[in-house]
C-alpha positions in Angstrom: 54.9 -79.7 28.3 51.7 -77.6 28.5 50.6 -76.3 31.8 46.7 -76.8 32.3 45.1 -74.7 35.1 41.2 -75.3 35.8 39.3 -72.7 37.8 36.9 -74.3 40.0 37.1 -77.6 41.8 33.1 -78.8 41.4 32.0 -81.7 39.4 33.3 -80.2 35.8 36.7 -79.1 37.0 37.7 -82.2 38.8 36.3 -84.7 36.1 38.2 -82.8 33.6 41.3 -82.8 35.7 40.9 -86.6 36.5 40.5 -87.4 32.7 43.0 -85.3 31.8 45.2 -87.2 34.1 44.1 -90.7 32.8 45.0 -89.4 29.3 48.2 -87.4 29.6 51.2 -86.4 31.9 50.5 -82.6 31.6 50.8 -80.5 34.5 47.8 -80.0 36.0 46.7 -77.0 38.6 43.0 -76.7 40.2 42.3 -73.5 41.7 39.4 -73.0 44.1 38.8 -70.5 47.0 35.7 -72.6 48.3 37.5 -75.8 49.8 40.6 -77.4 50.0 39.1 -80.5 48.1 36.6 -81.4 46.0 33.2 -82.5 47.7 29.8 -83.4 46.6 27.8 -80.2 46.6 24.5 -81.9 46.5 25.2 -83.5 49.9 25.4 -80.1 51.7 22.1 -80.7 53.0 22.6 -83.9 54.4 25.6 -82.5 56.5 23.1 -79.8 58.1 20.7 -82.5 58.5 23.2 -85.0 60.6 23.1 -87.4 57.9 26.6 -87.2 56.7 29.9 -85.6 58.1 32.0 -83.3 55.6 34.6 -86.0 55.3 31.9 -88.4 53.9 31.1 -86.0 51.0 34.7 -86.3 49.4 34.7 -88.9 46.9 38.6 -89.2 47.0 40.9 -89.5 49.7 43.1 -86.5 50.4 46.2 -88.3 49.1 44.5 -88.8 45.8 45.5 -85.6 44.4 49.4 -85.8 45.2 49.4 -89.5 43.9 47.8 -88.3 40.5 50.0 -85.3 40.4 47.1 -82.7 40.4 48.0 -79.5 42.3 45.6 -77.9 44.4 45.7 -74.0 45.2 43.1 -72.7 47.6 42.8 -69.0 46.5 40.5 -66.8 44.7 41.2 -65.8 41.0 41.1 -62.0 40.9 41.8 -61.3 37.0 42.6 -63.2 34.0 45.3 -61.9 31.3 44.5 -63.9 28.3 47.2 -61.9 26.2 50.1 -63.1 28.5 48.2 -66.3 29.7 48.6 -65.1 33.5 45.9 -65.2 36.2 46.3 -63.0 39.4 45.3 -64.4 42.6 45.7 -63.2 46.1 48.2 -61.0 47.7 49.6 -60.2 44.2 50.5 -63.7 43.2 50.2 -64.9 39.5 50.0 -68.1 37.8 51.1 -69.1 34.2 48.9 -71.2 32.1 49.1 -72.8 28.4 45.7 -74.1 28.5 42.7 -72.3 31.0 39.8 -74.5 31.9 37.2 -72.0 33.5 34.8 -74.2 36.0 33.9 -71.6 38.2 30.1 -72.6 39.0 27.4 -70.5 40.0 26.7 -68.0 42.6 23.1 -67.1 44.3 21.2 -64.6 43.1 20.4 -61.3 44.7 17.9 -58.6 43.4 18.7 -55.6 45.6 16.3 -56.1 48.1 16.7 -53.6 51.4 18.7 -55.6 53.7 19.6 -58.5 51.9 23.2 -58.3 52.9 22.5 -58.2 56.8 23.7 -60.7 59.3 21.3 -63.9 59.1 20.7 -63.7 55.5 22.3 -66.5 53.4 22.2 -68.4 50.0 22.4 -72.1 49.6 25.4 -72.8 47.2 28.8 -73.0 48.7 30.6 -74.5 51.5 30.8 -71.1 53.2 26.9 -70.8 52.7 26.4 -73.9 54.5 28.8 -72.5 57.3 26.6 -69.4 57.5 23.4 -71.3 57.6 24.6 -73.2 60.7 25.8 -70.1 62.4 22.6 -68.0 61.8 20.4 -70.8 62.5 21.3 -72.0 65.8 18.8 -71.6 68.5 16.4 -69.8 66.2 12.4 -70.1 66.0 11.6 -69.2 62.3 13.3 -68.9 59.2 12.1 -67.5 56.0 12.8 -68.9 52.6 12.7 -66.7 49.6 12.1 -68.5 46.1 10.4 -71.7 45.1 13.2 -73.8 43.1 14.8 -76.7 44.1 17.5 -75.1 46.5 14.5 -73.4 48.3 12.9 -76.7 48.9 16.3 -78.5 50.1 16.7 -75.7 52.6 12.9 -75.8 53.7 13.9 -79.4 54.6 16.9 -78.5 56.3 15.2 -76.2 58.6 12.2 -78.4 59.3 14.7 -81.2 60.1 15.7 -79.1 63.2 12.2 -78.1 64.1 12.7 -74.6 62.8 9.2 -72.8 61.6 9.4 -72.3 58.0 7.7 -69.6 56.0 8.3 -70.2 52.4 7.6 -67.3 49.9 7.1 -68.4 46.2 6.1 -65.6 43.5 4.5 -68.1 41.3 0.8 -69.0 41.8 2.2 -72.9 42.3 5.5 -74.4 43.2 7.8 -74.7 40.3 4.9 -74.1 37.9 7.2 -72.7 35.2 8.7 -76.4 34.9 5.9 -78.4 36.3 2.6 -79.4 35.0 -0.4 -78.2 36.9 -1.0 -81.8 38.8 2.7 -82.3 39.4 3.0 -78.7 40.8 -0.2 -79.1 42.9 1.4 -82.6 44.5 4.3 -80.8 45.5 2.3 -78.0 47.2 0.5 -80.9 49.4 3.8 -82.3 50.4 5.3 -78.9 51.6 2.4 -78.3 53.5 2.0 -81.7 54.8 5.5 -81.1 56.4 3.7 -78.2 58.2 5.6 -75.6 56.2 4.1 -72.2 55.6 3.8 -72.0 52.3 2.9 -68.6 50.7 2.3 -68.7 47.0 2.0 -65.6 44.9 4.2 -63.9 47.3 6.9 -61.8 46.8 9.7 -60.3 49.1 9.8 -56.2 49.6 12.5 -56.0 52.3 14.4 -57.6 55.1 14.4 -55.7 58.4 17.1 -55.7 61.0 17.3 -55.5 64.5 19.4 -52.9 66.8 22.4 -55.5 66.2 22.0 -55.7 62.7 20.7 -58.8 62.7 17.5 -60.2 60.7 14.4 -59.7 62.7 11.7 -59.8 60.1 10.7 -59.4 56.5 8.1 -57.7 54.7 6.2 -59.1 51.8 5.1 -57.0 48.7 1.6 -57.1 50.0 3.0 -55.4 53.3 2.6 -58.6 55.6 5.3 -58.6 58.2 6.7 -62.0 59.2 9.0 -62.2 62.3 11.9 -64.4 61.8 15.8 -64.6 62.6 17.1 -65.9 59.6 16.3 -65.5 55.7 17.2 -68.0 52.8 17.7 -66.4 49.3 17.0 -69.3 47.0 16.0 -67.3 44.1 18.2 -69.3 41.4 21.9 -69.1 40.6 23.7 -67.2 38.1 27.4 -68.0 36.3 30.2 -67.0 38.6 32.1 -65.2 36.1 32.9 -61.5 37.4 36.5 -62.2 37.6 36.7 -62.5 34.0 35.9 -58.9 33.3 38.2 -57.4 31.0 39.8 -60.6 29.6 38.3 -60.4 26.5 36.8 -63.6 27.0 33.1 -63.2 25.2 30.1 -63.6 27.8 26.4 -63.2 27.8 24.7 -64.7 30.9 27.5 -67.1 30.7 30.8 -67.9 29.3 30.1 -68.3 25.3 31.3 -71.4 24.3 30.9 -73.5 21.0 30.1 -77.3 20.6 33.9 -78.0 21.7 33.3 -76.1 24.9 36.0 -73.7 23.2 35.5 -69.9 23.9 36.4 -67.3 21.4 40.0 -67.1 23.1 42.3 -69.8 21.7 43.2 -72.1 24.7 40.6 -71.0 27.0 37.4 -73.4 27.5 34.4 -73.1 30.1 32.4 -76.0 31.4 29.7 -76.5 33.9 27.5 -73.9 35.4 29.3 -71.1 34.2 29.2 -71.9 30.2 26.8 -70.9 28.0 26.3 -72.4 24.6 26.1 -70.5 21.7 23.9 -73.2 19.9 22.7 -75.3 22.8 21.4 -79.0 21.1 18.0 -79.7 20.6 15.6 -78.2 23.4 18.3 -77.7 25.9 18.7 -74.5 27.4 22.0 -72.4 27.0 23.0 -72.6 30.7 22.3 -76.0 32.1 23.3 -75.9 36.0 23.0 -79.8 36.6 25.5 -82.2 37.9 25.4 -84.7 35.4 26.0 -82.4 32.5 28.8 -80.6 34.2 30.6 -84.1 34.8 29.8 -84.7 31.0 31.3 -81.4 29.8 34.5 -82.3 32.0 34.9 -85.6 30.2 34.2 -84.5 26.8 36.8 -81.5 27.1 39.4 -83.7 28.5 39.3 -85.8 25.3 39.7 -82.7 23.2 42.6 -81.2 25.3 44.4 -84.7 24.9 44.2 -84.8 21.2 41.0 -86.4 20.6 38.7 -83.3 19.6 35.2 -84.3 20.7 31.9 -82.4 20.5 29.7 -82.0 23.6 26.7 -84.3 22.8 24.7 -84.6 26.3 21.8 -86.7 24.8 18.2 -87.3 26.2 17.5 -84.6 29.0 17.5 -86.0 32.4 17.0 -84.4 36.1 16.1 -85.6 39.5 15.2 -84.2 42.7 13.7 -84.9 45.8 10.6 -83.0 47.4 10.9 -83.7 51.1 9.7 -87.4 50.7 8.7 -87.5 47.2 11.2 -88.6 44.8 11.2 -86.8 41.1 12.5 -87.8 37.8 12.2 -86.4 34.5 13.4 -87.7 31.0 13.1 -86.2 27.6 10.9 -83.2 27.6 7.8 -82.8 29.8 7.2 -78.9 29.6 4.5 -77.2 32.1 1.9 -76.8 29.1 1.6 -79.1 26.5 2.6 -77.8 22.9 0.2 -77.8 20.0 1.3 -81.2 19.0 1.7 -82.9 22.2 -0.8 -85.0 24.4 -0.3 -86.8 27.4 -1.3 -89.7 29.9 -1.5 -88.9 33.7 -1.8 -91.2 36.4 -1.9 -90.4 40.2 -2.4 -92.7 43.1 -5.0 -92.3 45.8 -3.0 -90.8 48.2 -1.8 -88.1 45.9 2.0 -88.6 46.5 3.1 -90.6 43.4 2.1 -90.1 39.8 3.4 -91.0 36.2 3.0 -88.9 33.3 4.0 -89.9 29.5 4.0 -87.2 27.0 3.6 -88.0 23.3 3.3 -86.7 19.9 -0.3 -86.5 18.9 0.4 -87.9 15.2 2.9 -90.6 15.4 2.3 -91.3 19.2 6.2 -91.3 19.8 7.3 -91.0 23.4 8.4 -87.4 24.0 8.9 -87.3 27.8 8.3 -88.9 31.3 7.6 -87.3 34.8 8.0 -89.9 37.5 6.9 -88.7 41.2 7.4 -90.9 44.3 8.3 -94.2 42.3 11.4 -95.0 40.1 12.0 -96.1 36.7 14.9 -97.6 35.1 17.0 -95.0 33.6 18.4 -96.9 30.7 15.0 -98.0 29.5 13.3 -94.5 29.7 16.2 -93.2 27.7 16.0 -95.8 24.9 12.3 -95.3 24.8 12.5 -91.7 23.8 15.8 -92.0 21.9 14.0 -94.7 19.7 10.6 -93.0 19.3 8.9 -95.6 20.9 5.1 -95.6 20.2 3.6 -94.8 23.7 1.0 -97.6 23.5 4.4 -100.0 23.4 5.5 -98.0 26.3 2.4 -98.4 28.4 2.7 -102.3 27.8 6.4 -102.1 28.9 5.9 -100.4 32.1 6.7 -103.6 34.2 10.3 -103.6 32.6 10.6 -100.2 33.8 10.2 -100.6 37.3 13.3 -99.9 39.6 11.4 -99.9 43.0 12.6 -102.4 45.6 11.0 -105.8 45.7 8.5 -105.0 48.5 7.3 -101.3 47.4 3.8 -101.5 46.2 3.3 -102.3 42.7 1.2 -99.9 40.3 1.6 -100.9 36.7 -1.5 -102.8 36.1 -3.6 -99.9 37.5 -1.7 -97.6 35.4 -1.9 -99.5 32.4 -5.6 -100.1 32.7 -6.0 -96.2 33.0 -3.7 -95.4 30.2 -5.0 -98.0 27.7 -8.7 -96.6 28.5 -7.4 -93.0 27.3 -5.5 -93.8 24.4 -7.3 -93.2 21.1 -5.6 -94.3 17.9 
């Protein structure tokens, strides 16, 4: 019987393991050097903030793995020999595989800043990163966060929850403005600053300074400003964690190159999740998608193929969600930071400037293309249906009440939104 080895115990690898087990009795081994058991990576910030404990982040009891005959190995993979189908792990040990699934995730980016490896500098991706942050932020007065993405704002909220002053360096002219339209980006700027975060836009890191003990004492920006601090969080994005496959013959670009079946160029070797790069991504999707739900979908899809039901990866309508302090964010379909030539949009924002709705549609046929929602929730299945069926935007406006997901006693805005949108629509 074929031996399946999965490198990585994140959402992609564990989903693949679980679904292979549902469909077959093949021996399965999961290798990870991060943790003994699968946990919810998105919950790391809540451990730090005291809302959860580590054991609360594990969806399955520790006995689940033995009961389901999934062997767990806590060790780093040092090399992959695809010719002999052998993995080299720590202390000279090796493992033989018949089918290899690489789900090794991401690693925080570093760009060669002087001082980036001194004590008190950390990314925010792994369990080890969280442990470093716990260690280096204990009792400090100020932290500096470098990088204005979703991980950066999570780390800002984490430090803020412990009353640690935060300077937040964002090289863009407005927060996440390479993703968000101007109005939404400005709303996030306001939310960050309303929480007393020192948001410094259009600002880049030059170097990190150490004290006599080799620990962070300050940073210097590209403009020459010096900010005293005791911790630096580097959150300038992540990249596929694939260095260990060097020399294996597995083709890579930014990530491990895969086709629509998640197959690499090497027979019986597959890649899924953050480390996978699609040779021909479907539609408008990016070649590398570092998103929780797409990782889960890849794991489910690949399990089908490995168990004899060859299946294409078809992720469907783009979706993502996040939280900017107290403002929740959802996006469906395609809402670019700047409208394309054949696009138009409707935008509503409440009086307090902490809720908004944007509908993007095609100028000619009026078909809905994308939705941004801030500070409210709409029903996922309905939003997806509207976009998939290319619903006329005027019909969508009239159907907003049906999409409401907020609890019963939350403020209702549909009438106000509908009135504004109908006044702007021109047919």
